VOFISE-623860 format. One line per 2 residues: number of its first residue (from 0); for each residue x, y, z of C-alpha. Coordinates in pm, 1 decimal, padded with zeros to 6 digits. Layout:
<atoms>
NUM> X:Y:Z; ...
</atoms>
This chain:
<atoms>
0> 03176.2:00829.2:01119.4; 03294.2:00475.7:00953.8
2> 03318.7:00430.0:00585.7; 03226.4:00116.2:00407.1
4> 03342.3:00026.5:00041.4; 03017.2:-00148.8:-00019.7
6> 02696.1:-00093.8:-00254.7; 02409.5:00002.0:-00009.7
8> 02036.5:00040.6:-00138.3; 01793.1:00211.9:00073.0
10> 01430.2:00151.6:00024.1; 01157.6:00420.2:00129.8
12> 00777.6:00358.7:00134.1; 00589.5:00652.7:00116.8
14> 00246.0:00775.2:00071.2; 00094.8:01121.5:00067.7
16> 00435.2:01269.9:00172.6; 00471.9:01555.5:-00121.7
18> 00580.8:01819.4:00114.2; 00830.9:01658.2:00301.1
20> 00996.6:01435.5:00009.1; 01292.4:01644.2:-00071.2
22> 01401.1:01709.4:00285.3; 01379.7:01355.6:00348.2
24> 01570.3:01220.1:00049.3; 01838.1:01513.2:00066.2
26> 01888.2:01419.1:00451.5; 01905.6:01024.9:00347.5
28> 02145.2:01115.6:00057.2; 02350.9:01307.5:00271.5
30> 02440.0:01048.2:00519.1; 02460.3:00751.1:00272.0
32> 02698.5:00910.4:00039.0; 02943.5:00966.9:00322.8
34> 02919.6:00624.3:00441.5; 02926.3:00360.1:00159.8
36> 03099.5:00409.2:-00177.5; 02796.8:00354.4:-00392.4
38> 02413.0:00371.2:-00283.9; 02075.1:00396.1:-00419.2
40> 01791.7:00551.7:-00282.3; 01463.7:00350.3:-00390.2
42> 01131.2:00523.0:-00325.9; 00829.5:00327.5:-00365.5
44> 00513.4:00539.6:-00394.3; 00231.1:00340.3:-00227.9
46> -00062.3:00515.1:-00479.7; -00031.8:00871.7:-00326.6
48> -00331.4:01095.6:-00415.5; -00157.3:01423.3:-00374.1
50> 00130.8:01523.4:-00618.2; 00401.4:01308.4:-00454.7
52> 00472.4:01168.8:-00791.3; 00490.2:01480.6:-00960.7
54> 00774.3:01564.4:-00699.7; 00918.2:01239.3:-00752.3
56> 00959.3:01285.8:-01110.5; 01121.6:01638.3:-01059.8
58> 01395.0:01481.3:-00833.3; 01491.5:01236.5:-01091.2
60> 01557.4:01525.0:-01345.1; 01901.7:01671.0:-01431.4
62> 01910.7:01923.5:-01160.3; 01740.2:01693.9:-00908.8
64> 01890.3:01360.3:-00696.9; 02137.8:01136.6:-00798.7
66> 02121.3:00766.8:-00780.1; 01740.5:00790.2:-00726.8
68> 01486.6:00511.5:-00820.6; 01090.3:00578.7:-00827.5
70> 00846.7:00305.1:-00832.3; 00486.5:00441.8:-00840.0
72> 00196.7:00178.0:-00725.2; -00119.5:00188.9:-00911.5
74> -00339.7:00084.8:-00599.1; -00236.6:00132.8:-00206.8
76> -00101.2:-00181.0:-00071.5; 00038.9:-00311.1:00289.0
78> 00391.8:-00204.6:00424.3; 00553.5:-00522.8:00366.4
80> 00419.4:-00587.2:00016.1; 00538.6:-00206.2:-00108.9
82> 00858.0:-00266.6:00080.7; 00925.6:-00596.3:-00142.1
84> 00874.8:-00341.2:-00478.3; 01194.2:-00191.3:-00370.1
86> 01354.5:-00512.0:-00245.9; 01325.6:-00686.6:-00514.1
88> 01433.2:-00387.2:-00771.3; 01749.5:-00318.8:-00559.7
90> 02103.3:-00363.5:-00668.7; 02314.6:-00323.1:-00364.0
92> 02485.4:-00541.7:-00143.3; 02277.8:-00461.5:00118.8
94> 01917.7:-00339.5:00127.1; 01799.5:-00123.0:00389.9
96> 01405.5:-00067.8:00456.6; 01296.7:00254.5:00626.6
98> 00951.2:00420.5:00696.4; 01050.2:00771.3:00660.0
100> 00798.8:00849.7:00909.3; 00868.2:00608.0:01209.9
102> 01271.0:00486.0:01123.3; 01580.6:00674.0:01207.2
104> 01780.0:00721.4:00897.3; 02081.2:00832.2:01134.4
106> 02081.2:00466.7:01252.7; 02195.5:00329.1:00911.7
108> 02530.5:00358.4:00953.5; 02543.4:00153.5:01283.1
110> 02333.3:-00120.1:01138.8; 02553.1:-00104.8:00853.1
112> 02831.0:-00194.3:01032.1; 02680.6:-00508.6:01158.6
114> 02585.8:-00616.8:00826.0; 02926.3:-00565.2:00696.3
116> 03071.7:-00756.0:01016.7; 02869.2:-01081.2:00894.7
118> 02523.5:-01014.8:00990.8; 02297.1:-01123.8:00690.0
120> 02003.2:-00974.3:00861.9; 02006.9:-00662.5:01113.0
122> 01710.6:-00554.5:01273.0; 01656.7:-00243.2:01437.6
124> 01386.5:-00177.9:01710.1; 01245.0:00167.2:01827.2
126> 01160.4:00218.8:02186.3; 00945.5:00513.9:02106.5
128> 00633.0:00382.2:01922.1; 00376.0:00584.9:01730.8
130> 00058.4:00632.9:01920.0; -00238.9:00417.5:01809.4
132> -00608.1:00369.1:01894.8; -00715.4:00124.9:02196.6
134> -00869.8:-00109.0:01978.8; -00578.6:-00138.4:01720.0
136> -00338.8:-00200.2:02016.0; -00562.8:-00460.3:02181.8
138> -00591.7:-00645.1:01825.0; -00217.2:-00608.3:01755.8
140> -00152.0:-00779.6:02103.5; -00364.3:-01072.0:01994.0
142> -00199.2:-01109.1:01689.2; 00133.1:-01133.3:01816.7
144> 00024.2:-01374.6:02104.3; -00136.5:-01604.0:01819.9
146> 00154.1:-01568.4:01588.4; 00428.6:-01647.9:01829.1
148> 00214.2:-01972.5:01943.0; 00181.4:-02121.8:01595.8
150> 00538.7:-01982.6:01477.7; 00757.1:-01942.5:01766.6
152> 00826.8:-01569.6:01686.1; 00688.9:-01235.0:01777.0
154> 00687.2:-01039.1:01492.5; 00715.6:-00707.1:01644.6
156> 01031.8:-00815.2:01847.0; 01182.4:-01047.8:01662.7
158> 01130.2:-00930.6:01279.9; 01072.9:-00553.6:01314.4
160> 01022.8:-00381.6:00969.9; 01307.9:-00146.2:01001.4
162> 01575.9:-00387.6:00848.9; 01918.7:-00424.8:00660.1
164> 01930.1:-00726.6:00460.8; 02205.1:-00916.1:00235.2
166> 02172.6:-01005.2:-00103.2; 02173.8:-01319.2:-00019.8
168> 01843.0:-01317.7:00210.1; 01667.7:-01105.3:-00078.7
170> 01766.5:-01444.6:-00302.2; 01659.2:-01647.7:-00063.6
172> 01354.9:-01507.6:-00031.6; 01272.2:-01469.2:-00399.1
174> 01278.0:-01851.4:-00425.6; 00946.6:-01834.6:-00236.1
176> 00619.9:-01861.3:-00418.1; 00502.3:-01535.5:-00222.7
178> 00783.4:-01348.4:-00171.9; 00616.1:-01001.1:-00063.4
180> 00389.5:-01206.9:00177.8; 00697.9:-01430.0:00320.5
182> 00939.2:-01130.2:00346.9; 00834.9:-01012.1:00678.3
184> 00920.0:-01310.6:00876.1; 01152.6:-01544.8:00659.0
186> 01497.2:-01296.1:00741.2; 01409.8:-01394.1:01104.8
188> 01325.3:-01765.5:01064.7; 01535.6:-01860.2:00762.2
190> 01863.8:-01927.5:00980.9; 02063.8:-01647.8:00869.5
192> 02307.5:-01469.0:01091.5; 02122.8:-01223.8:01270.0
194> 02166.8:-00886.2:01473.3; 01940.3:-00702.1:01693.1
196> 02003.0:-00318.6:01772.8; 01800.0:-00094.9:01974.8
198> 01783.3:00296.1:01966.9; 01556.0:00591.4:02113.8
200> 01378.2:00838.0:01840.4; 01096.9:01008.8:01860.5
202> 00872.1:00941.7:01535.7; 00876.1:01223.0:01281.3
204> 00453.8:01190.4:01244.0; 00178.0:01004.7:01349.1
206> 00205.3:00659.8:01123.6; -00173.3:00574.0:01199.1
208> -00308.7:00248.7:01083.5; -00651.9:00133.8:00970.7
210> -00770.9:-00189.9:01205.5; -00980.0:-00342.5:00943.7
212> -00686.5:-00349.9:00695.5; -00438.6:-00468.2:00960.2
214> -00683.3:-00715.1:01079.0; -00678.9:-00882.8:00725.4
216> -00333.1:-00840.7:00685.9; -00262.2:-01044.9:01017.0
218> -00556.3:-01302.3:00901.4; -00322.0:-01381.5:00561.2
220> -00011.7:-01367.2:00762.0; -00126.0:-01628.1:01013.4
222> -00257.5:-01855.0:00734.1; -00022.1:-01822.5:00487.2
224> 00292.7:-01861.3:00702.7; 00154.9:-02162.4:00927.2
226> -00086.0:-02424.4:00852.6; -00204.4:-02427.0:01223.5
228> -00530.7:-02273.0:01141.0; -00640.2:-02506.9:00871.8
230> -00490.3:-02795.5:01063.2; -00742.8:-02708.2:01348.1
232> -01050.7:-02719.7:01084.3; -00916.7:-03080.6:01001.8
234> -00880.1:-03191.8:01363.2; -01250.7:-03096.5:01437.8
236> -01364.4:-03248.7:01143.7; -01164.0:-03588.6:01249.0
238> -01289.5:-03556.2:01609.3; -01646.8:-03502.8:01470.7
240> -01635.9:-03799.0:01249.2; -01486.4:-04032.2:01561.1
242> -01729.3:-03883.8:01790.6; -02028.7:-03941.1:01552.7
244> -01875.1:-04295.4:01505.6; -01850.8:-04336.6:01898.5
246> -02244.4:-04203.9:01897.8; -02326.2:-04466.2:01650.5
248> -02212.0:-04755.5:01869.9; -02361.1:-04631.4:02154.2
250> -02710.2:-04606.0:01966.3; -02662.1:-04960.6:01877.4
252> -02597.6:-05088.8:02214.1; -02871.7:-04895.0:02345.2
254> -03078.4:-05057.0:02107.0; -02931.7:-05401.9:02178.6
256> -02964.9:-05392.8:02582.0; -03262.4:-05180.2:02631.7
258> -03575.5:-05283.7:02591.1; -03791.9:-04979.3:02656.5
260> -03669.4:-04767.1:02405.5; -03899.8:-04519.4:02241.5
262> -03985.3:-04668.0:01879.9; -03803.8:-04496.2:01583.5
264> -03514.2:-04359.2:01814.8; -03262.1:-04603.7:01720.2
266> -03330.9:-04566.4:01350.9; -03304.9:-04171.2:01367.5
268> -03018.6:-04138.8:01571.1; -02815.1:-04374.7:01364.1
270> -02942.9:-04182.4:01049.6; -02823.3:-03853.5:01237.8
272> -02490.2:-03982.1:01327.4; -02429.1:-04120.2:01015.5
274> -02509.0:-03852.5:00825.3; -02288.0:-03670.5:01053.2
276> -02035.1:-03912.7:01026.0; -01998.2:-03859.6:00644.1
278> -02012.5:-03469.8:00655.8; -01711.0:-03477.8:00884.9
280> -01531.8:-03702.3:00650.6; -01608.9:-03460.0:00353.7
282> -01482.1:-03181.4:00557.0; -01162.1:-03344.0:00646.6
284> -01062.8:-03476.0:00305.5; -01163.1:-03122.2:00180.1
286> -00973.1:-02953.3:00424.7; -00663.0:-03148.0:00365.4
288> -00712.9:-03073.9:-00005.5; -00736.6:-02698.3:00074.5
290> -00428.7:-02727.1:00289.2; -00212.8:-02898.7:00015.6
292> -00313.1:-02679.3:-00237.7; -00261.9:-02376.8:-00017.3
294> 00074.6:-02477.1:00006.4; 00140.6:-02510.3:-00372.0
296> -00059.8:-02219.6:-00498.1; 00076.8:-01909.6:-00573.9
298> -00146.1:-01598.8:-00631.9; -00110.5:-01331.4:-00878.5
300> 00086.2:-01030.5:-00845.0; -00022.9:-00817.4:-00543.7
302> 00088.1:-00477.0:-00695.9; 00176.8:-00335.8:-00997.9
304> 00416.4:-00021.7:-01097.4; 00210.2:00214.2:-01265.1
306> 00543.4:00444.0:-01337.2; 00888.3:00408.4:-01317.3
308> 01134.4:00699.2:-01304.7; 01525.6:00700.6:-01261.0
310> 01781.4:00965.0:-01198.9; 01951.7:01145.6:-01494.7
312> 02256.4:01098.0:-01307.0; 02374.6:00779.5:-01127.3
314> 02704.2:00811.0:-00977.6; 02812.2:00473.5:-01028.5
316> 02746.7:00485.5:-01378.5; 02993.2:00781.6:-01374.4
318> 03260.5:00610.8:-01202.7; 03275.8:00347.3:-01494.0
320> 03337.9:00603.5:-01766.1; 03729.6:00590.1:-01727.8
322> 03760.7:00867.9:-01990.9; 03566.5:01112.1:-01809.1
324> 03798.4:01388.1:-01631.7; 03783.8:01412.6:-01261.5
326> 03660.7:01788.5:-01304.4; 03358.2:01719.3:-01492.0
328> 03216.9:01448.9:-01227.9; 02939.1:01572.2:-01048.8
330> 02928.8:01584.4:-00656.3; 02710.9:01309.8:-00489.3
332> 02482.4:01553.0:-00364.4; 02258.3:01700.3:-00626.8
334> 02166.7:02047.9:-00680.6; 01799.2:01988.3:-00558.2
336> 01979.5:01925.2:-00213.4; 02167.9:02257.1:-00231.7
338> 01880.3:02435.7:-00306.3; 01703.3:02258.3:-00014.7
340> 01962.7:02316.1:00229.2
</atoms>
């Protein structure tokens, strides 16, 4: 296995996985420690309602894992927002984002090889997808078709969630007003050097997603990353204003050229067309104003970290202590992993 002299941060987003946490993190530490000169494991607990936080707190104790950072959220958020919590707190030269239920940690060294070779963004696509309901799959196809039409990018193929980003990409995303929202697509559209890898690994567990929340997330992505939906509204308003103006001209022409027009029809039609013309203009101006404000606005924080834990042992700090003799330097794999094995 290749060895890379760099600092790698690995972000895990977990929820209600207390029984698998220690094994997952120990396996990750074993692979990452033998691949890079320095590393950190960042776990974002997405508001678990089991004892995951207690397990994670134990793993950061003296007898736990080294180089472990834990961020426990107070409320459940979508996967992209939870991933961004780890990304913006990562210290590594490169940051890998992993869903432990779906993504294969063994593939990280191959992705890191591409990153070290010059790719700012490395995407990995698993040919094995978790099973989802027919309704979810149908909605997923519609969303990706619309997003691809409006933005010219297919998120599932061109920006999968399993990725490695360089610090330069993360700093670029941080300059945007809503980094947790734009994090999903910006690495694929920001003009950075990209690399795409494919692998095949059976997911460890079914990662079922709720259709309602996915639709809400998809609508927010469409509205926040493209002006097309709002531009459609303003275009329809402009079309309505022009159509009513043309209709008013038609009514006047009928009133002048024809003699057998029903009494009151001309005035009533002009009144209606005039009112709809004004309403369309108001909607047009209002739509453009909302469009401009939406591009400048910045919502409040989408998440809040309720608890934060750090490992009692951080190997990078130990390396900085030049007075410490080699015999006293702890091993990379913590005692928690030794007990687990």
